[in-house]
N, C-alpha and C positions, 0 to 999 in steps of 0.2 A: 479275493477271499480264498483261503485255503481250508480244506477239510481233512482231518486226519482219518485215515482208513483203519480197518480192523488190524492190519499188520503193522500199523505205525507209520506207513508211508503217507505222504501228503498228496492229495489230488487238488488241482487248481480248478476253481469254479469262477468263471468270469462274471463280474457283476453286470456286464453289458448284456449277457444272455438272459432272455426272459425265463422265469422259472415256471415251466409247464406243470411241474408237480404242485406248486403253490396254486396255480390257476385251477387245477382240477380238485383241489382239496376242499372246495366249498360246494355244498349241495346245490345251491342256486346256480352256480356256474356249470355244474355237471348237467343240471336240468336244461339250461340254455343250449348246451351242446347237443343234448338229446333232441330238443326241438328242431335244431338245425339239421339233424340227420334226415329230416323229411323234406328239406329244401330251404332255400333262402327265405328270410322273413324280414319285414321292416321293423324298425325299432319299436314303433307303437304296438305292433302285434306281439312282440316279445314282452313288452311292459304289461300288456293286458293278461298275459299268462301268469303273472305274479301279483295278484291283487293285494297281497300282504306287504308289498314293497312299494316305495315311492318311485317315480320316474328317475330321479337322480340316483337312487340306490341301484336300480337296474343298469343305468348308464355306467356306474362305477364297475359293476361286474363285467359289462361288455368291454370296457376299457382294459381290464385285466386280461380278458380273453384275447383281445387284439394285440396287446403287448407281448403276450406269450405266443403269438402267431398261430393261435388255434382257430381264429375266425378272421375274415376280411370284411371290410365295409366299403360299399360303393354308394355314391350319392346320386340319386335319380330325382330330379326336380327338388322337392323339399324333403324327400325321404332318404333315410339311411337304411340300406339293405345289407343285412348281415348274412354271410355265407360261411359254412364250415370249411375249414382249410385242412383237408386230410393230411397233407404233408407236415403240418404242424404237430400232428400226433406221432411223428416219426421218433422223437425222443422217447416218448412213452413206450412205443413198440419195441425199440431197441433195448430199453431197460427190462421190459417184461420178458422179452425173448431169452434173456439170460437165465430165467427161472423156469421157463416152460419145460425144459428137459426133465425137471424134477416132478412135474405134475403126474405123468402116467404112473410112476411107482407109488406116489402118495394116494392117488385115486384107487389103485389096485389094493393097497393096504386098507383103505376105507371100505371098499367093497367086501373084503375078507372079514373085517370087523363087523360090518352090518349083517353079513350072512351068519357069522358065528352067534351074534346076539339074537337074531331071529330064530335060529335053531334052538338055542337055549330056552327062549320064551315058549316056543312051541312044545318043547319037551316038558317044561314046567307046567304048562296048561294041561297037557294030557295026563299028568300025574295027579291032578286035582280031581 
């Protein structure tokens, strides 16, 4: 698959590479990742954390996370144990790191704006 960039250049995206961005686009899958930050969990425990979903529904989310290489699964007896795979987050980290250099200046501008707004409100309150 080819994707046209802003400059008109084309970037190749391999259809064989799991889409990490698609995997984290869903709130349930992000919640599963959050659960796994506390340690490995068996599939039944993960399912129990989402009472609004069926077991097959949770299994589909877990499959997407596995295919995106964000989690690993090991089989112990009759249990499937899911573990967060931090190296799977590398793609996200690399993408985010391109934008982190812009954050300090934006945060400084936000702080300046909030300080100015607070000063204006305080001045307006004193005049009343």
